[in-house]
Backbone as a chain_set.jsonl record, in Angstrom:
{"seq": "MFGKLFGGSKTPKEEKILPWKNLTDVAQLEEIEQLSNKKTQVIFKHSTRCGISSMVMNQFIEAFDVDLNLDLYYLDLLNYRTVSNETGYKFQVIHQSPQLLVIKNGVVVAHASHGTINEINLDKLI", "coords": {"N": [[78.41, 85.75, 75.174], [80.285, 85.009, 77.181], [81.812, 87.278, 77.223], [80.182, 89.193, 78.461], [79.982, 88.095, 81.004], [82.608, 88.252, 81.948], [83.25, 90.882, 81.77], [83.938, 91.807, 79.257], [82.329, 93.221, 77.5], [82.121, 95.763, 78.384], [82.189, 99.289, 78.023], [85.113, 101.179, 77.466], [86.43, 103.078, 80.149], [86.669, 106.574, 80.308], [89.77, 108.14, 80.586], [90.714, 110.1, 83.309], [92.264, 113.171, 83.49], [94.42, 114.846, 85.549], [95.387, 118.144, 86.685], [98.304, 117.977, 87.095], [101.394, 119.16, 88.421], [104.739, 118.577, 88.057], [106.804, 117.82, 90.764], [110.023, 118.192, 91.172], [112.327, 119.325, 92.065], [114.153, 120.664, 94.748], [114.155, 123.44, 95.047], [111.645, 124.194, 94.19], [110.023, 123.947, 96.395], [110.207, 126.241, 97.96], [108.95, 128.025, 96.242], [106.389, 126.877, 96.191], [105.658, 127.297, 98.864], [105.528, 130.127, 98.878], [103.568, 130.606, 96.882], [101.4, 129.524, 98.167], [100.365, 131.484, 99.753], [98.561, 132.836, 98.287], [97.068, 130.966, 96.923], [95.808, 127.743, 97.465], [98.018, 125.014, 97.832], [98.769, 121.725, 96.857], [100.358, 118.7, 97.541], [101.007, 115.541, 96.283], [102.52, 112.767, 97.33], [104.01, 110.009, 95.944], [104.723, 106.538, 95.739], [106.031, 104.757, 93.248], [106.472, 102.051, 93.159], [104.813, 100.797, 94.91], [101.954, 98.989, 95.586], [99.768, 99.742, 97.201], [100.056, 102.495, 97.28], [99.609, 103.087, 94.582], [96.929, 102.246, 94.34], [95.622, 104.009, 96.106], [96.243, 106.422, 94.855], [94.876, 106.127, 92.401], [92.239, 106.125, 93.366], [92.162, 108.694, 94.423], [92.484, 110.236, 92.092], [90.141, 109.538, 90.736], [88.191, 110.654, 92.422], [88.85, 113.337, 92.51], [88.073, 116.759, 92.083], [88.281, 118.535, 89.287], [87.749, 121.2, 89.01], [88.514, 122.586, 91.225], [90.084, 125.324, 92.872], [93.156, 125.245, 93.058], [96.67, 124.405, 93.245], [98.179, 121.499, 92.07], [100.534, 119.172, 92.884], [102.696, 116.559, 91.845], [104.727, 114.183, 93.282], [107.15, 111.974, 92.684], [108.411, 109.946, 94.77], [110.41, 108.031, 94.753], [112.138, 108.531, 92.604], [112.831, 111.103, 93.231], [113.999, 111.378, 95.831], [115.472, 113.111, 97.509], [114.029, 115.493, 97.262], [111.622, 114.643, 98.337], [112.405, 114.089, 101.005], [113.199, 116.669, 101.819], [110.783, 117.991, 101.603], [109.361, 116.994, 103.786], [110.958, 118.044, 105.893], [110.799, 120.837, 105.435], [108.025, 121.395, 105.591], [107.356, 120.288, 107.972], [106.353, 117.608, 108.444], [106.083, 114.139, 109.06], [107.602, 111.756, 107.014], [105.654, 109.775, 104.862], [104.165, 107.277, 102.776], [101.775, 106.407, 100.426], [101.287, 109.99, 100.441], [99.51, 112.966, 101.234], [99.72, 116.435, 101.166], [98.401, 119.479, 102.208], [98.801, 122.785, 101.641], [98.714, 125.998, 102.912], [99.009, 129.46, 103.181], [101.744, 129.179, 103.726], [102.009, 127.028, 105.489], [101.347, 123.592, 106.419], [98.074, 122.68, 106.352], [96.584, 120.456, 106.405], [97.182, 116.967, 106.308], [97.651, 113.637, 105.15], [97.859, 110.055, 105.002], [98.036, 107.007, 103.126], [94.927, 105.271, 103.067], [93.498, 107.325, 104.301], [93.937, 109.587, 102.862], [91.997, 110.008, 100.925], [89.921, 110.83, 102.453], [90.193, 113.431, 103.056], [88.695, 116.545, 102.705], [89.018, 118.527, 100.211], [87.597, 120.718, 99.233], [86.784, 122.161, 101.485], [89.136, 123.145, 102.411], [90.204, 125.046, 100.795]], "CA": [[77.967, 85.456, 76.518], [81.392, 85.075, 78.114], [82.243, 88.668, 77.305], [79.373, 89.877, 79.469], [80.33, 87.533, 82.31], [83.939, 88.648, 82.362], [83.437, 92.315, 81.563], [84.448, 92.104, 77.925], [81.471, 94.099, 76.728], [82.092, 97.097, 78.972], [82.836, 100.335, 77.249], [86.269, 101.65, 78.23], [86.226, 104.286, 80.938], [87.503, 107.683, 79.86], [90.812, 108.436, 81.561], [90.64, 111.432, 83.868], [93.576, 113.807, 83.532], [94.484, 115.897, 86.563], [96.332, 119.221, 86.345], [99.526, 117.762, 87.865], [102.665, 119.835, 88.175], [105.764, 117.688, 88.594], [107.681, 118.356, 91.793], [111.269, 117.479, 90.881], [113.483, 120.09, 92.514], [114.004, 121.226, 96.092], [113.872, 124.872, 94.913], [110.203, 124.383, 93.997], [109.348, 123.988, 97.695], [110.116, 127.663, 98.338], [107.908, 128.581, 95.375], [105.1, 126.357, 96.687], [105.373, 128.022, 100.104], [105.133, 131.488, 98.528], [102.293, 130.553, 96.162], [100.331, 129.136, 99.091], [99.808, 132.686, 100.365], [97.477, 133.314, 97.422], [96.292, 129.851, 96.394], [96.115, 126.483, 98.133], [98.947, 124.136, 97.132], [98.601, 120.339, 97.298], [101.414, 117.791, 97.09], [100.73, 114.106, 96.396], [103.761, 111.985, 97.306], [103.631, 108.686, 95.445], [105.748, 105.529, 95.512], [105.639, 104.058, 92.029], [106.639, 100.605, 93.334], [103.925, 100.332, 95.983], [100.587, 98.729, 95.141], [98.833, 100.542, 97.999], [100.181, 103.875, 96.805], [98.924, 103.153, 93.286], [95.49, 102.132, 94.569], [95.171, 105.269, 96.705], [96.337, 107.458, 93.827], [93.754, 105.932, 91.472], [91.028, 106.581, 94.056], [92.278, 110.149, 94.5], [92.219, 110.757, 90.743], [88.716, 109.328, 90.445], [87.355, 111.531, 93.247], [89.314, 114.72, 92.446], [87.259, 117.731, 91.349], [89.221, 119.327, 88.492], [87.378, 122.613, 89.059], [89.012, 123.194, 92.455], [91.06, 126.383, 92.672], [94.382, 124.91, 93.774], [97.75, 123.853, 92.423], [98.348, 120.101, 92.442], [101.873, 118.699, 92.569], [102.97, 115.126, 91.906], [106.101, 113.915, 93.668], [107.587, 110.582, 92.592], [109.41, 109.974, 95.83], [111.527, 107.121, 94.486], [113.074, 109.22, 91.713], [113.204, 112.4, 93.801], [114.079, 111.127, 97.28], [115.943, 114.324, 98.178], [112.892, 116.424, 97.286], [110.677, 114.078, 99.3], [112.936, 114.325, 102.358], [113.162, 118.108, 102.096], [109.367, 118.347, 101.782], [109.05, 116.704, 105.182], [111.645, 119.016, 106.755], [110.281, 122.194, 105.22], [106.636, 121.552, 106.026], [107.265, 119.684, 109.295], [105.525, 116.403, 108.476], [106.84, 112.898, 109.0], [107.466, 111.106, 105.701], [104.848, 108.579, 104.669], [103.901, 107.042, 101.361], [101.549, 107.697, 99.784], [100.995, 111.072, 101.381], [98.952, 114.189, 100.661], [99.93, 117.622, 101.985], [97.647, 120.65, 101.776], [99.581, 123.916, 102.144], [98.023, 127.282, 102.806], [99.723, 130.493, 103.931], [103.068, 128.722, 104.108], [102.018, 125.896, 106.422], [100.478, 122.457, 106.122], [96.808, 122.772, 107.092], [96.077, 119.085, 106.482], [97.988, 115.953, 105.634], [97.151, 112.29, 105.39], [98.581, 108.997, 104.324], [97.307, 105.788, 102.773], [93.494, 105.402, 102.811], [92.91, 108.565, 104.826], [94.108, 110.655, 101.87], [90.73, 110.245, 100.239], [88.956, 111.375, 103.407], [90.397, 114.887, 103.137], [87.76, 117.314, 101.891], [89.755, 119.661, 99.684], [86.683, 121.862, 99.083], [86.747, 122.929, 102.734], [90.47, 123.633, 102.741], [90.622, 126.061, 99.824]], "C": [[79.113, 85.601, 77.509], [81.922, 86.497, 78.271], [81.481, 89.427, 78.368], [79.723, 89.386, 80.866], [81.661, 88.069, 82.835], [84.265, 90.109, 82.046], [83.934, 92.703, 80.188], [83.606, 93.088, 77.143], [81.383, 95.507, 77.305], [82.749, 98.096, 78.042], [83.997, 100.876, 78.082], [85.943, 102.969, 78.929], [87.176, 105.375, 80.439], [88.504, 108.023, 80.959], [90.723, 109.891, 81.996], [92.058, 111.991, 83.999], [93.539, 114.941, 84.556], [95.538, 116.932, 86.173], [97.631, 119.14, 87.165], [100.643, 118.7, 87.433], [103.708, 118.916, 88.795], [106.643, 118.421, 89.593], [108.981, 117.561, 91.718], [112.509, 118.168, 91.434], [113.184, 120.723, 93.872], [113.64, 122.714, 96.027], [112.38, 125.144, 94.738], [109.461, 124.503, 95.33], [109.191, 125.423, 98.199], [109.016, 128.344, 97.529], [106.516, 128.141, 95.846], [104.694, 127.091, 97.962], [104.867, 129.432, 99.796], [103.769, 131.514, 97.828], [101.124, 130.239, 97.089], [99.726, 130.321, 99.83], [98.639, 133.241, 99.55], [96.549, 132.2, 96.969], [96.736, 128.569, 97.101], [96.98, 125.611, 97.233], [98.801, 122.728, 97.714], [99.714, 119.495, 96.695], [100.954, 116.358, 97.336], [102.058, 113.384, 96.239], [103.396, 110.545, 96.992], [104.852, 107.786, 95.275], [105.312, 104.668, 94.341], [105.8, 102.54, 92.127], [105.686, 100.011, 94.363], [102.496, 100.19, 95.469], [99.565, 99.553, 95.903], [98.863, 101.99, 97.529], [99.459, 104.043, 95.469], [97.414, 103.104, 93.438], [94.931, 103.449, 95.122], [95.203, 106.392, 95.667], [95.188, 107.337, 92.832], [92.441, 106.4, 92.09], [91.005, 108.11, 94.14], [91.928, 110.781, 93.152], [90.734, 110.668, 90.425], [87.836, 110.336, 91.18], [87.691, 113.017, 93.087], [88.408, 115.579, 91.569], [88.213, 118.668, 90.6], [88.896, 120.818, 88.499], [87.851, 123.315, 90.336], [90.091, 124.218, 92.141], [92.282, 126.117, 93.554], [95.425, 124.436, 92.783], [98.05, 122.468, 92.964], [99.698, 119.596, 91.943], [101.97, 117.192, 92.756], [104.445, 114.945, 92.222], [106.352, 112.414, 93.638], [108.732, 110.446, 93.59], [110.554, 108.983, 95.635], [112.579, 107.785, 93.601], [113.578, 110.536, 92.282], [113.208, 112.315, 95.321], [114.513, 112.373, 98.047], [114.812, 115.34, 98.305], [111.865, 115.943, 98.306], [111.133, 114.336, 100.731], [112.838, 115.794, 102.741], [111.731, 118.603, 102.294], [108.958, 118.126, 103.231], [109.682, 117.705, 106.137], [111.001, 120.39, 106.66], [108.888, 122.386, 105.814], [106.322, 120.802, 107.321], [106.236, 118.547, 109.377], [106.441, 115.184, 108.369], [106.557, 112.23, 107.663], [106.589, 109.862, 105.788], [104.6, 108.443, 103.168], [102.771, 106.035, 101.215], [101.183, 108.749, 100.83], [100.471, 112.289, 100.619], [99.18, 115.32, 101.651], [99.137, 118.772, 101.377], [98.302, 121.853, 102.455], [98.863, 125.214, 101.851], [98.761, 128.281, 103.699], [101.039, 129.988, 104.514], [103.145, 127.531, 105.045], [101.075, 124.793, 105.962], [99.231, 122.567, 106.997], [96.124, 121.421, 107.2], [97.066, 118.175, 105.782], [97.448, 114.593, 106.03], [97.996, 111.3, 104.616], [97.66, 107.817, 104.095], [95.823, 106.084, 102.541], [92.874, 106.684, 103.312], [93.098, 109.749, 103.882], [92.76, 111.015, 101.255], [89.613, 110.693, 101.167], [89.102, 112.887, 103.553], [89.433, 115.577, 102.186], [88.463, 118.583, 101.416], [88.891, 120.902, 99.513], [86.725, 122.763, 100.311], [88.086, 123.554, 103.098], [90.971, 124.726, 101.806], [90.342, 127.447, 100.372]], "O": [[78.956, 86.231, 78.554], [82.421, 86.867, 79.333], [82.067, 90.223, 79.101], [79.758, 90.175, 81.81], [81.81, 88.31, 84.033], [85.429, 90.509, 82.056], [84.321, 93.854, 79.987], [84.104, 93.729, 76.217], [80.657, 96.351, 76.78], [83.731, 97.792, 77.365], [83.862, 101.013, 79.298], [85.276, 103.844, 78.377], [88.35, 105.113, 80.181], [88.131, 108.176, 82.122], [90.664, 110.799, 81.166], [92.939, 111.339, 84.561], [92.737, 115.869, 84.447], [96.466, 116.631, 85.422], [98.012, 120.098, 87.839], [100.813, 118.993, 86.25], [103.567, 118.518, 89.951], [107.161, 119.501, 89.31], [109.04, 116.407, 92.143], [113.62, 117.656, 91.291], [112.095, 121.249, 94.102], [112.887, 123.195, 96.873], [111.903, 126.218, 95.104], [108.384, 125.098, 95.386], [108.17, 125.775, 98.79], [108.246, 129.142, 98.063], [105.585, 128.945, 95.891], [103.533, 127.464, 98.128], [103.886, 129.88, 100.387], [102.919, 132.346, 98.147], [99.991, 130.641, 96.825], [98.683, 130.183, 100.469], [97.83, 134.017, 100.059], [95.381, 132.445, 96.666], [97.931, 128.355, 97.302], [96.721, 125.479, 96.036], [98.719, 122.565, 98.932], [99.983, 119.563, 95.495], [100.564, 116.001, 98.447], [102.653, 113.382, 95.161], [102.579, 109.935, 97.682], [105.879, 108.207, 94.742], [104.33, 103.931, 94.437], [105.31, 101.815, 91.261], [105.764, 98.816, 94.65], [101.904, 101.152, 94.979], [98.589, 100.02, 95.315], [97.821, 102.631, 97.396], [98.772, 105.042, 95.257], [96.693, 103.829, 92.752], [93.899, 103.937, 94.663], [94.291, 107.217, 95.612], [94.589, 108.345, 92.458], [91.618, 107.009, 91.406], [89.962, 108.738, 93.954], [91.166, 111.746, 93.09], [90.144, 111.615, 89.907], [86.848, 110.819, 90.627], [86.899, 113.87, 93.487], [88.027, 115.185, 90.467], [88.877, 119.501, 91.217], [89.704, 121.62, 88.031], [87.613, 124.51, 90.508], [90.916, 124.008, 91.251], [92.423, 126.682, 94.639], [95.116, 124.109, 91.638], [98.163, 122.279, 94.175], [99.971, 119.592, 90.743], [101.407, 116.626, 93.692], [105.309, 115.478, 91.526], [105.827, 111.673, 94.469], [109.875, 110.79, 93.291], [111.579, 109.1, 96.306], [113.777, 107.617, 93.827], [114.627, 111.033, 91.872], [112.519, 113.071, 96.006], [113.979, 112.659, 99.118], [114.662, 115.977, 99.348], [111.303, 116.745, 99.052], [110.339, 114.755, 101.572], [112.439, 116.125, 103.858], [111.495, 119.531, 103.068], [108.29, 118.968, 103.831], [109.036, 118.166, 107.077], [110.698, 121.023, 107.671], [108.604, 123.4, 106.452], [105.161, 120.694, 107.717], [105.373, 118.529, 110.256], [107.45, 115.213, 107.665], [105.406, 112.149, 107.233], [106.761, 109.017, 106.667], [104.805, 109.384, 102.401], [102.804, 104.953, 101.801], [100.817, 108.422, 101.959], [100.923, 112.598, 99.516], [98.872, 115.186, 102.836], [99.199, 119.007, 100.17], [98.354, 121.933, 103.682], [98.462, 125.496, 100.721], [99.095, 127.969, 104.842], [101.403, 130.321, 105.641], [104.24, 127.069, 105.364], [100.13, 125.036, 105.212], [99.319, 122.551, 108.224], [95.195, 121.251, 107.989], [97.702, 118.556, 104.8], [96.866, 114.421, 107.101], [98.742, 111.66, 103.705], [96.647, 107.65, 104.774], [95.499, 107.067, 101.874], [91.83, 107.1, 102.81], [92.486, 110.799, 104.077], [92.433, 112.191, 101.091], [88.485, 110.912, 100.726], [88.225, 113.546, 104.114], [89.362, 115.236, 101.006], [88.501, 119.586, 102.128], [89.388, 122.022, 99.633], [86.704, 123.987, 100.189], [88.159, 124.397, 103.992], [92.055, 125.27, 102.014], [90.623, 128.443, 99.705]]}, "num_chains": 1, "name": "protein.A"}
């Protein structure tokens, strides 16, 4: 009885795995810019110590359509602060965390932070 009241009888949810590419080097930004001429590139900047960032990331993962034709990069901005800073300079966006950047033809066509990340319709930006 108590298991049902407190969720003990729920079947575990299958973990969704996204096709993340780790963004760990400033040199990758040039590659992302070039690749964006043929395929949409998306960068998710995440602060691993921030509860809001974790919540937004979990929502993003849950809603993400793995069949989208894009490259998806994960940037741990605490471990790769230099890469995070250079991302802002290169793509001319003010640093925020969490933050999503959508890059097409070498420029950011959409970006958002915090709860507005999950309002971006990636289908329409590909």
